[in-house]
N, C-alpha and C positions, 0 to 999 in steps of 0.2 A: 503493501500501498504507500508505501515512503515515497519509495520510487516512482509511480506515479504520481502521486501529490509533488516532488521535484521536478517533473516532465510540465504539469500544466504555471508552477508554479514558475515554471524557465520559458516555455510557451510567451506567458501573459506579462511577467518583466524581465525578462533576458533579453529573447529577439529583439525585444523592444530597444534593451536600452543600447548591446550590439548594433546599432543604425550608423551609431556615427559613424564608423569608419567608414559607411558610404555613401555620407550625406554630399549634396552636390557634386554630385555626380549622374552624368546621361548613360543612360543606357547605349552601347553604339550598334543593339538590337534587342527586340526582346522577347524575353525569357516565353518560352515554348508553356500552355499552360497545361498541365494534364488534370482531366477530371476526376474529380474527385466521383468513386462510385457509393452505391449501397451498401450498407457495412453485413459481412456476414460473419453472424457470429459462432462458426465450428471449432472444436477447439485446438487445427494448429494452423486459424485466422489467432485468433486467442497468442493460445504460441509464440507467432510468429512478432506480436504487435508488442507482446512482453517484451521478450530480445532487444528491438528495434526498439522500445521506451530505453530500452537498460544504455544502451550505446549510445544514442541518441540525446540522454543525458549526461556523459563520457565524454560525449565530442563538447556540446556545449558549454562545457567547466573549461575543456580545455580549449577551443577558440576564445572564451570568456577572456581568460588568462589572458589568450597573445593579444585583445584587439584591447586587454588594459595595458598593454605594453606599448603599443599601438597608439594609442590612443596618449599614452604621456609623448612620446616623442611629434606628437603631432601638435602639438600645445606647444613643447619649447623646442624648435625645427636644430638646434645645435646638438640635440641627445645624438641624435641619428649619426654625428660623429664620435660618439662613445662608446670603445673598446666593451665598458660590460654590460653598454645595454646590446648590441649590436650580439658579445656573447649568450646572455640573458633570451635574448629575443631569439635564437638560431637553437635555443632547448627551448625554449617552445615552440619555435615551428617543428622540431621534432617532435615534440609529443606530440603534435597533433593532424603530424603526418602519419602515425602512427594508428590513432586513433579514425583518421579518413579508410586508413586500407582496414579495419577493422570491419568498421559498419557496411563495407565496400566488400566484405567476406560474408554477410551473412544472410545463412542458408537453412534449408532447405527455404523454399519465398511457393506459396500457396499460391494458386492461379488467383485468387477475389484481389491478395492482395499483391499484388504486380504493378499498380498502379501507385500505393505507396515506397516500393524500392524503386521503380520508375525514380520518383521521385527526390528518394535519395538518393542513388547516382547519378542524378544531376546536379546533387549540392555538393556533392563528395569530387565530383569531375572541377567544378567550379573552384573546388578546398583546392583540390592541387594545382590545379593551376594557378592558384592564390601562390600557392608556399613557390611555386616554380618561382613566380615571380619579383617575391615577395624575396627569393635567397638572390635573385639573380641584384634586386636594385640593393641589396645590402653588400656585395660585393662590386658595386660601379657608384652607391650611394647616389643616384640619375631619379632626384627628385621629380622627372615628370614618367616617370613608371607609376607614383602613387594614385593617378585617378584608373589608367586598367588596374593596377592593386582593388581600391575602390571597388569597381563595376563590378571582377569575380568573385569579392565578401559579399557584395549583394546580391548577388546574384543564390551562391550561395545559399544563403538565410532568408530568399526566399522561396525555395526549394524544400529546405527544410521546411519553413513556414506550414507552407503545402501539404510536404506530409504525418507531422503532426495535425494538424488540423483533422487531416484522417483515422489517423490511430487513436485521437480521444476517445469515440464510442469501442472500442474496445478494448478499454483503463479501467469501467467502472465494477 
């Protein structure tokens, strides 16, 4: 029950709090929105939703940690040059990468849960692109990359929100 409460709190409060990472970002393209299905409360669907909710909760916590370091630097651009900050962000990106890979390997996926899984996959693909761009940004310190990083981050959060919205009925 605690994981479900944590997921609900995360969706309602943490995701909106993460939005500043993507503020003032224009989409080069609008993400494809996958429609929400009518829930089918079979044991395998509920088991998948529970596993997904647990992994999403870990992903959101890890993403929030990364985002806090990013927001700190956005507020004080000089921090981008700090070796300590770069090391801290690199560790955070490594953790986010591991959690992202774990969420991508969520199996088996019942047929009725394909839409949720597709949204999770889109979210994780955008997360991987953001991580890759952020690693390049850390090496090159090219401030122009921040807009692209923010765009991938925002898309990842949009797809995650779609997935969590659809998982909610299974967690009651």
